[in-house]
C-alpha positions as CSV (number, residue, x, y, z in Angstrom):
1,M,0.0,0.1,-0.1
2,P,1.4,3.5,-0.9
3,E,2.6,5.6,2.0
4,S,0.0,8.2,1.3
5,S,-2.9,5.7,1.5
6,T,-1.5,4.4,4.8
7,S,-1.3,7.8,6.3
8,R,-4.8,8.6,5.1
9,A,-6.1,5.4,6.6
10,A,-4.4,6.1,10.0
11,M,-6.1,9.6,10.2
12,P,-9.3,9.5,12.3
13,E,-12.4,10.3,10.2
14,F,-14.8,12.9,11.5
15,R,-18.0,13.0,9.6
16,L,-21.0,15.1,10.3
17,R,-24.5,14.1,9.4
18,P,-26.1,16.6,6.9
19,R,-28.9,17.4,9.2
20,D,-26.4,18.2,12.0
21,H,-24.4,20.3,9.6
22,V,-27.6,22.3,8.8
23,A,-28.5,22.6,12.5
24,V,-25.0,24.2,13.4
25,L,-25.1,26.6,10.4
26,S,-28.6,27.5,11.2
27,A,-27.9,28.2,14.8
28,I,-24.8,30.2,14.2
29,G,-26.4,32.2,11.3
30,G,-29.5,32.9,13.4
31,I,-27.5,34.1,16.5
32,T,-25.4,36.3,14.1
33,A,-28.4,37.8,12.4
34,L,-30.1,38.6,15.7
35,S,-26.8,40.2,17.0
36,W,-26.5,42.5,13.9
37,L,-30.3,43.2,14.0
38,Y,-29.9,44.5,17.6
39,L,-27.0,46.7,16.8
40,A,-28.7,48.1,13.8
41,L,-31.8,49.1,16.0
42,M,-29.5,50.3,18.7
43,A,-27.6,52.5,16.1
44,R,-30.9,54.0,14.9
45,G,-31.8,54.9,18.5
46,M,-28.6,56.6,19.0
47,H,-29.3,59.0,16.1
48,S,-32.7,60.0,17.3
49,G,-34.0,61.4,20.5
50,P,-31.9,62.0,23.6
51,M,-29.5,59.4,22.4
52,S,-28.5,61.6,19.5
53,M,-26.4,63.6,22.0
54,M,-23.7,61.1,22.3
55,G,-21.4,63.6,24.0
56,L,-23.8,64.5,26.8
57,H,-23.9,61.5,29.1
58,D,-22.5,60.3,32.3
59,W,-21.2,56.7,33.0
60,T,-24.2,55.8,35.1
61,P,-25.0,52.1,35.8
62,A,-27.6,52.2,33.2
63,H,-25.3,53.6,30.5
64,F,-22.6,51.3,31.4
65,G,-25.0,48.3,31.1
66,M,-26.0,49.6,27.7
67,M,-22.5,49.9,26.4
68,F,-21.6,46.5,27.9
69,A,-24.5,45.0,25.9
70,M,-23.3,46.7,22.8
71,W,-19.8,45.4,23.2
72,A,-21.0,41.8,24.0
73,I,-23.4,41.6,21.2
74,M,-21.0,43.2,18.8
75,M,-18.4,40.7,19.7
76,V,-20.8,37.8,19.1
77,G,-21.9,39.2,15.8
78,M,-18.4,39.7,14.6
79,M,-16.6,36.7,16.0
80,L,-19.1,33.8,16.0
81,P,-19.2,33.4,12.2
82,S,-15.4,33.0,12.2
83,K,-15.8,30.0,14.6
84,T,-18.1,28.1,12.3
85,P,-15.5,25.7,10.8
86,T,-14.1,25.0,14.4
87,T,-17.7,24.3,15.6
88,L,-18.4,21.9,12.6
89,I,-15.2,20.0,13.2
90,Y,-16.0,19.8,17.0
91,A,-19.5,18.6,16.3
92,A,-18.1,15.8,14.1
93,V,-15.5,14.9,16.8
94,A,-18.3,14.9,19.4
95,R,-20.5,12.6,17.2
96,K,-17.6,10.2,16.7
97,T,-16.7,9.9,20.4
98,S,-20.4,9.5,21.3
99,R,-20.7,6.6,19.0
100,E,-17.6,5.1,20.6
101,G,-19.1,5.4,24.1
102,T,-16.7,8.1,25.2
103,P,-18.9,11.4,24.9
104,V,-17.4,14.8,25.3
105,T,-18.7,18.2,26.0
106,P,-21.9,18.9,24.0
107,V,-21.5,21.3,21.0
108,T,-23.8,23.7,22.7
109,A,-21.6,24.0,25.7
110,F,-18.6,24.3,23.4
111,V,-20.2,27.4,21.7
112,V,-21.4,28.8,24.9
113,G,-17.8,28.7,26.2
114,Y,-16.9,31.1,23.4
115,L,-19.8,33.3,24.2
116,L,-18.8,33.6,27.8
117,M,-15.2,34.5,27.0
118,W,-16.3,37.2,24.6
119,T,-18.7,38.5,27.2
120,L,-15.8,38.7,29.7
121,F,-13.6,40.3,27.2
122,S,-16.6,42.9,26.5
123,F,-16.9,43.7,30.2
124,G,-13.1,44.6,30.3
125,A,-13.5,46.6,27.0
126,T,-16.4,48.6,28.6
127,L,-14.3,49.3,31.8
128,A,-11.5,50.4,29.5
129,Q,-13.8,52.6,27.3
130,S,-15.3,54.3,30.5
131,G,-11.9,55.0,32.1
132,L,-10.5,56.5,28.8
133,E,-13.6,58.6,28.2
134,R,-13.3,60.0,31.7
135,A,-9.6,60.8,31.1
136,A,-10.7,62.6,27.8
137,L,-8.6,60.2,25.8
138,L,-11.4,58.6,24.0
139,S,-14.5,60.2,22.5
140,P,-18.0,58.8,23.2
141,M,-17.9,57.6,19.5
142,M,-14.9,55.5,20.5
143,E,-12.3,57.6,18.5
144,S,-9.1,58.5,20.0
145,N,-8.6,62.0,21.2
146,S,-4.9,61.6,21.8
147,P,-2.5,61.0,18.9
148,S,-0.1,59.4,21.3
149,L,-2.8,57.0,22.4
150,G,-3.9,56.3,18.9
151,G,-0.4,55.6,17.8
152,A,0.5,53.4,20.6
153,L,-2.7,51.3,20.1
154,L,-1.9,51.0,16.4
155,V,1.7,49.8,17.2
156,G,0.4,47.3,19.6
157,A,-2.1,45.9,17.2
158,G,0.7,45.5,14.7
159,I,3.2,44.0,17.0
160,Y,0.7,41.5,18.8
161,P,0.3,39.2,15.7
162,L,4.1,38.7,15.6
163,T,4.3,37.6,19.3
164,P,4.7,34.0,20.4
165,F,1.6,34.4,22.5
166,K,-0.6,34.9,19.3
167,D,1.2,31.9,17.6
168,A,0.6,29.8,20.6
169,C,-3.1,30.6,20.6
170,L,-3.5,30.1,16.9
171,E,-1.8,26.6,17.0
172,H,-4.7,25.4,19.2
173,C,-7.4,27.4,17.4
174,R,-6.4,26.0,14.0
175,S,-6.2,22.4,15.1
176,P,-9.5,21.8,17.1
177,A,-9.4,18.0,16.1
178,T,-6.1,17.5,17.7
179,S,-6.9,19.4,21.0
180,S,-8.5,17.6,23.8
181,P,-12.2,18.2,23.5
182,G,-12.7,17.2,27.1
183,T,-10.9,18.8,30.1
184,G,-8.8,21.0,27.8
185,A,-11.8,22.7,26.0
186,P,-12.3,25.6,28.4
187,A,-8.7,26.7,28.3
188,H,-8.7,26.1,24.5
189,R,-11.8,28.4,24.0
190,A,-10.2,31.1,26.4
191,R,-7.0,31.2,24.3
192,C,-8.8,31.3,21.0
193,A,-11.4,33.8,22.0
194,W,-8.7,36.2,23.5
195,A,-6.4,35.8,20.5
196,S,-9.1,36.3,18.0
197,S,-10.6,39.3,19.6
198,M,-7.6,41.3,20.6
199,T,-6.3,42.8,17.3
200,P,-9.7,44.0,15.8
201,T,-10.7,45.5,19.1
202,V,-7.5,47.4,19.5
203,S,-7.9,48.6,15.9
204,V,-11.3,50.0,16.6
205,A,-10.1,51.8,19.7
206,A,-7.2,53.3,17.7
207,G,-9.7,54.8,15.2
208,C,-9.0,52.5,12.2
């Protein structure tokens, strides 16, 4: 038998039933669509009535909650579609291990783990936004008021992808089938969620 055929036979087969494939895609598509619908309605509200005066507000608990919701839902709308291939692979792995009698974390819990990490990241982003606005370094429209701050953020966004930390994160994110889907899943999701969220978020804050 040729070497290539032997290697192919030795590789584990992860197959997903068509109906499961459709279910995963429908769930991710539905959540993404609802997220962007919420953001569109929120943006419309910001340009009408009292919310049109974006520069005239205090960081009250209500305003903090609104901005936190915006960050969290925006992160889901932006990042969840990018996790579609990973989720499909994990669903196939979960189906295979279930047939073999060694079930792993359900696909729903796998996705919820990402959502929780993005929500935690959004809370930190909201705290940073409130602090920078109070220091007059960031405008209410999330544009940098300080050339130094904007430059530092852009430099940071450019350097971060070149760091070993980013490479280590993506090494796990790009190979979900070889990562442990059981006990290692929470840490895997944390690394992937943080790595995939960092650069675009910093770029937004820098005014890109």
